[in-house]
C-alpha positions in Angstrom: 127.0 156.1 101.0 124.5 157.4 98.4 121.2 158.4 99.8 118.3 156.2 98.6 115.7 158.2 96.7 112.1 157.6 97.7 109.3 158.6 95.3 106.1 158.4 97.2 103.9 161.1 95.7 100.7 159.2 95.6 101.0 158.2 99.3 101.9 161.8 100.4 98.8 163.0 98.5 96.7 160.4 100.2 97.9 161.5 103.6 97.2 165.1 102.8 93.8 164.5 101.5 92.8 162.2 104.4 93.6 165.1 106.7 91.7 167.6 104.6 94.7 169.8 104.0 95.5 171.9 101.0 99.0 171.8 99.5 99.7 175.2 100.9 98.7 174.1 104.5 100.8 170.9 104.3 103.8 172.7 102.7 103.7 175.3 105.5 103.7 172.5 108.1 106.7 170.9 106.4 108.6 174.1 105.9 108.7 173.9 102.1 107.0 175.8 99.3 103.7 174.6 97.8 105.3 174.3 94.4 107.9 171.9 95.8 105.2 169.8 97.5 103.4 169.7 94.2 106.5 168.3 92.5 106.8 165.7 95.2 103.2 164.6 94.8 103.8 164.2 91.0 106.9 162.1 91.7 109.2 164.7 90.1 111.1 165.2 93.3 112.1 162.5 95.9 111.4 162.6 99.6 114.5 163.4 101.5 115.3 162.0 105.0 114.6 165.4 106.5 111.1 165.5 104.9 110.4 161.9 106.0 111.2 162.9 109.6 109.1 166.0 109.4 106.1 164.0 108.0 106.4 161.6 110.8 106.7 164.3 113.5 104.0 166.7 112.2 101.4 164.3 110.9 102.2 161.0 112.7 102.8 159.2 109.4 104.2 155.7 109.5 107.6 155.8 107.7 107.2 152.2 106.5 104.1 153.3 104.6 106.1 155.7 102.6 108.8 153.2 101.6 108.9 149.8 100.0 107.1 148.4 97.0 103.7 149.9 97.3 103.3 148.8 100.9 103.0 145.2 99.8 100.8 145.9 96.8 103.5 145.0 94.3 103.6 141.4 95.5 99.8 141.2 95.3 99.8 142.7 91.8 102.4 140.1 90.7 99.8 137.4 91.7 97.2 139.2 89.6 99.4 139.4 86.5 100.4 135.8 86.8 96.9 134.9 85.8 96.9 133.1 82.4 94.4 135.7 81.0 96.9 138.4 81.6 100.0 136.5 80.6 102.5 138.7 78.9 100.7 142.0 79.6 103.3 143.2 82.1 106.8 142.4 80.9 108.6 142.8 84.2 108.5 143.7 87.9 109.4 147.4 87.4 106.1 148.4 85.8 104.2 146.6 88.5 106.2 148.5 91.2 105.5 151.8 89.3 101.8 151.1 89.3 101.8 150.2 93.0 103.8 153.4 93.8 101.9 155.8 91.6 98.3 154.6 92.0 98.0 152.5 95.2 94.3 152.9 95.5 93.7 151.8 91.9 96.1 148.9 92.4 94.2 147.8 95.5 91.0 147.9 93.5 92.5 145.6 90.9 93.7 143.2 93.6 90.2 143.1 95.1 88.6 142.6 91.7 91.0 139.7 91.0 90.3 138.0 94.3 86.5 138.3 93.6 87.1 136.8 90.2 89.1 133.9 91.6 86.4 133.2 94.2 83.6 133.2 91.5 85.7 130.9 89.3 86.1 128.5 92.2 82.3 128.6 92.9 81.6 127.9 89.2 84.0 124.9 89.2 82.2 123.5 92.3 78.8 124.2 90.7 79.9 122.3 87.5 81.0 119.4 89.7 77.7 119.3 91.4 75.8 119.4 88.1 78.0 116.6 86.8 77.0 114.5 89.8 73.4 114.9 88.6 74.3 113.9 85.0 74.3 117.4 83.6 77.4 118.3 81.4 78.4 121.9 81.5 80.8 124.0 79.5 81.9 126.2 82.4 85.6 126.6 82.3 88.0 129.3 83.4 91.4 130.3 81.8 93.7 127.3 81.9 97.4 126.8 81.8 98.8 124.2 79.5 99.4 121.9 82.5 95.7 122.3 83.5 94.7 121.3 79.9 96.9 118.2 80.0 95.7 117.1 83.4 92.1 117.6 82.5 92.5 115.4 79.4 94.3 112.6 81.3 92.0 112.6 84.2 88.8 112.3 82.1 90.0 109.3 80.1 91.2 105.8 80.9 94.7 105.6 82.1 95.5 103.0 79.4 97.3 103.5 76.2 97.0 100.3 74.1 99.7 101.2 71.5 102.3 102.0 74.2 101.5 98.8 76.2 101.8 96.6 73.1 105.1 98.1 72.0 106.5 98.0 75.6 105.7 94.2 75.9 107.3 93.5 72.5 110.4 95.5 73.5 110.8 93.7 76.8 110.5 90.4 75.0 113.3 91.4 72.6 115.4 92.7 75.5 115.3 89.2 77.0 114.8 87.9 80.5 116.7 89.9 83.2 116.0 90.2 86.9 117.6 93.6 86.9 115.6 95.9 84.6 118.0 98.8 85.0 121.0 96.7 83.8 119.0 95.5 80.7 118.1 99.1 79.8 121.6 100.3 80.3 123.0 97.6 78.1 120.4 98.4 75.4 121.3 102.1 75.4 125.0 101.3 75.0 124.5 98.6 72.3 121.9 100.3 70.2 122.7 104.0 70.6 126.2 104.1 72.1 124.8 106.0 75.1 126.6 105.5 78.5 124.8 106.0 81.7 126.4 107.7 84.7 125.1 108.7 88.2 126.4 112.1 89.2 126.8 113.6 92.7 124.6 116.4 94.0 127.2 119.1 93.4 127.4 118.2 89.7 123.6 118.2 89.2 122.1 120.3 91.9 118.8 121.1 90.2 118.3 118.2 87.7 117.1 114.7 87.8 118.3 113.6 84.4 120.3 115.1 81.6 121.3 113.7 78.2 124.5 115.1 76.7 124.3 114.6 72.9 127.9 115.5 72.3 129.5 112.9 74.6 126.6 110.4 74.3 126.1 110.1 78.0 123.0 110.1 80.1 123.5 111.6 83.5 121.2 110.7 86.5 121.2 112.5 89.9 122.3 110.6 93.0 119.5 112.5 94.9 117.0 110.1 93.4 116.2 106.7 94.9 117.4 103.6 92.8 113.7 103.1 91.8 113.4 106.7 90.5 116.8 106.4 88.7 115.5 103.3 87.0 112.3 105.2 85.9 114.4 108.1 84.5 116.5 105.6 82.6 113.3 103.8 81.3 111.9 107.2 80.2 115.0 107.8 78.0 114.7 104.3 76.5 110.9 104.8 75.9 111.5 108.1 74.0 114.0 106.3 71.8 112.4 102.9 71.4 108.7 103.8 71.6 108.8 107.2 70.1 106.4 106.4 67.3 103.7 104.9 69.6 104.1 107.9 72.0 103.5 110.3 69.2 100.4 108.5 68.0 98.9 108.6 71.5 99.9 112.2 71.8 98.1 113.2 68.6 95.0 111.5 69.8 94.8 113.8 72.9 94.2 116.8 70.5 95.9 119.4 72.7 95.7 123.1 71.8 99.2 124.4 72.3 102.8 123.2 71.7 103.6 123.6 75.4 100.7 121.4 76.3 102.0 118.8 73.9 105.4 118.9 75.4 104.0 118.3 78.9 101.8 115.5 77.7 104.7 113.9 75.9 106.6 113.8 79.2 103.6 112.2 80.9 103.3 109.6 78.2 107.0 108.8 78.4 106.5 108.4 82.2 103.6 106.0 81.5 105.8 104.1 79.0 108.6 103.8 81.5 106.2 102.1 84.0 105.1 99.8 81.1 108.8 98.8 80.6 109.5 98.3 84.3 106.3 96.4 85.0 105.1 94.7 81.7 101.4 94.4 81.5 100.9 90.7 81.4 103.3 89.7 84.2 102.2 92.6 86.3 98.5 91.8 86.0 99.1 88.1 86.8 101.2 89.0 89.8 98.7 91.6 91.0 95.8 89.1 90.9 97.8 86.3 92.6 98.9 88.5 95.5 95.5 90.2 95.8 96.9 93.6 94.8 99.3 93.8 97.8 101.3 96.8 96.8 104.2 96.1 99.2 104.6 92.6 97.7 104.4 93.9 94.1 107.0 96.6 94.8 109.4 94.0 96.1 108.7 91.6 93.2 109.3 94.1 90.5 112.0 96.1 92.4 110.0 99.4 92.1 108.6 101.9 94.6 105.2 102.1 96.2 104.3 105.2 94.1 105.3 103.4 90.9 103.1 100.3 91.7 100.2 102.6 92.6 100.4 104.4 89.3 100.7 101.1 87.4 97.7 99.6 89.0 95.5 102.4 87.6 96.5 101.3 84.0 95.2 97.7 84.2 92.4 98.3 81.7 93.2 96.2 78.7 90.0 94.9 77.0 89.6 91.2 77.9 92.5 91.3 80.4 91.6 94.0 82.9 92.3 94.2 86.6 90.4 96.0 89.4 89.6 99.5 88.1 91.7 101.5 90.6 91.9 105.3 90.6 94.6 107.4 92.1 95.0 110.7 93.8 98.3 112.3 94.9 98.4 115.3 97.2 101.1 117.4 98.9 101.0 118.8 102.5 99.0 121.8 101.4 96.3 119.7 99.7 97.5 120.6 96.2 96.5 117.8 93.7 99.7 116.5 92.0 98.1 113.7 90.0 94.7 112.2 89.3 94.2 109.1 87.2 92.0 106.0 86.9 91.5 102.9 84.9 88.1 104.3 84.0 89.0 107.9 84.4 89.2 109.7 87.7 85.8 109.7 89.4 85.8 113.4 90.4 82.0 113.8 90.4 81.4 110.7 92.5 84.5 110.7 94.8 86.0 114.1 94.6 89.0 113.6 96.9 88.9 117.0 98.6 87.3 115.8 101.9 89.6 116.4 104.8 88.4 113.1 106.5 90.0 110.9 103.9 92.9 108.8 104.9 95.3 110.5 102.4 95.4 113.4 104.8 95.9 111.2 107.9 98.8 109.5 106.1 101.1 112.6 106.6 100.9 112.0 110.4 102.0 108.3 109.9 104.7 108.4 107.2 105.3 105.1 105.5 102.2 103.4 107.0 99.5 101.9 104.7 96.0 103.1 105.8 93.1 101.1 104.4 89.6 102.4 104.9 86.0 102.0 103.8 84.5 105.4 102.7 80.9 106.2 102.3 79.7 109.2 100.2 76.5 111.2 100.8 74.7 109.4 97.9 75.4 106.0 99.5 78.2 105.0 97.1 81.1 103.2 98.9 84.8 103.0 98.2 87.9 101.1 99.4 90.8 103.6 99.8 94.5 102.7 100.4 96.7 105.6 101.4 100.4 106.1 102.1 103.1 108.8 102.0 105.8 108.7 99.4 109.2 110.4 99.4 110.5 112.9 96.8 114.2 113.0 95.8 116.6 113.0 98.8 116.9 116.5 100.3 120.3 117.9 101.1 121.2 118.9 104.7 119.3 122.0 105.6 116.6 121.4 102.9 113.0 120.6 103.9 112.0 117.1 102.8 109.2 117.1 100.2 106.7 114.4 101.0 103.4 113.7 99.2 100.7 111.1 99.9 98.9 108.7 97.5 95.4 107.4 97.7 94.4 104.4 95.7 90.6 103.7 95.5 88.1 101.3 94.0 84.5 100.5 94.6 84.0 98.8 98.0 82.4 95.6 96.7 85.7 94.9 94.9 87.6 95.0 98.2 87.0 91.3 98.7 89.5 90.6 95.8 92.2 92.6 97.6 94.5 91.9 100.5 93.0 95.0 102.2 89.4 93.6 102.2 89.5 91.7 105.5 90.9 94.7 107.4 88.3 97.0 106.0 85.5 94.5 106.6 86.6 94.2 110.3 86.5 98.0 110.8 83.8 99.1 113.2 82.6 102.0 111.0 83.0 103.6 107.6 84.5 107.0 107.0 81.5 109.3 106.1 83.1 111.6 103.6 82.0 113.9 100.8 83.4 115.0 97.4 84.2 118.5 98.8 82.9 120.7 101.5 81.0 123.0 99.0 79.3 120.0 97.5 78.6 118.1 100.8 75.4 118.4 102.8 76.4 116.3 105.8 75.1 117.9 109.0 77.3 118.3 112.1 80.6 117.6 110.3 83.5 118.4 112.5 85.9 118.6 109.5 83.7 121.1 107.5 85.9 124.0 106.1 83.3 125.7 103.9 79.5 125.9 103.7 77.7 124.0 100.9 76.7 125.8 97.8 73.2 124.3 97.8 72.0 125.3 101.3 71.6 128.7 103.1 73.7 129.2 106.3 71.9 128.7 109.6 72.5 132.0 111.2 70.9 131.6 114.7 72.4 133.5 117.6 70.7 131.2 120.0 72.1 128.0 118.6 75.8 127.0 118.0 76.4 123.8 116.1 79.4 121.6 115.8 80.6 123.3 112.6 81.5 126.9 112.0 79.4 126.7 108.8 76.1 125.3 110.0 73.4 125.4 107.4 69.6 125.0 107.2 
């Protein structure tokens, strides 16, 4: 077997200098010439197995430190160069590995600087949120990915697109009455475009939800999806064909800066249009008001999922025919925000959604259960929140199931118009939450994960509070 070559000149030099040795002294200890050691330190000669063993024996050097990709630095540098500001600067992993190998101290400095930059960016974001609560608009913004730009645009505005809604209702009327939306959409695709729809097994579509084959005029859907999600994928394909003009008009109105952002937004608008086809505005609003926004009843009536009803409720904002102005937050196990939307925009400044005491986090411990709570914010504003977990496409054996949780919210006085109002009114206490730990000044909070930006820490060796981040 060929011997693996190890070039670790920078690390050998660092070992030598940390011990205060000259090249001649270290070369003598290793039994090699100073000129050969000089070549090793300049990565012009590899370290042999014999030299590795001598380094370990003579200078107590950890062999793992002299091998691998910069002692873990390469992985950290990959994170640095994944930053949008540096996108495209490093074409591949090899150059990152070379930097980590040749200049580990400089690489570590870059990593530390990047982490400080990310921390300051997070603090600036929190500060901007805090100022927004006080009515001050700021232009503080970091580098954004196209996905960030799209999300920011959609979160700020109403989750209502009048052109798409009108076109979807007219399309459903032309389609005719049918209890099975999926069958009606399949028939339309076949009759109008000659497209046949097939559901394929996992081995045929291991990594895709939907694929349209233009050559054979067939639309393939993965069996890993639930029947509700398959219907939505089918409706998205129909929406792109039948409502393409209206989707393009709404897309242009968003004024996105890049082509990639436009493609992402087009997908989101097609998803919105699919919900409009599956749950037409007029019938859905009427049904919602009659059943007092009972999500489980609505999902059964329209043969859709909990997640689809929750998203649709946030779009009931038609002038003169509006429902309760719900807002929605979807998180994964790690607390990453998957989606934010609202009939009046997502109330990030007033509600936030990052407080660990919210029911959306408790929902993961009670999968499938609907949790309704009254939440009170530090400024006295109150909200009704309805939380529940939702399932992703079916995982194969051996795969870990991906589960997210959804929180629907509205102002608490509106809870009386919902089926959840009596349960919330009967609760003994409200959940005392905050927008986020860095913006919340509640004293003695057991759930606090970070100190507030606005108050100095209470560093008193004689007193220990309930939180690890007590403040004055």
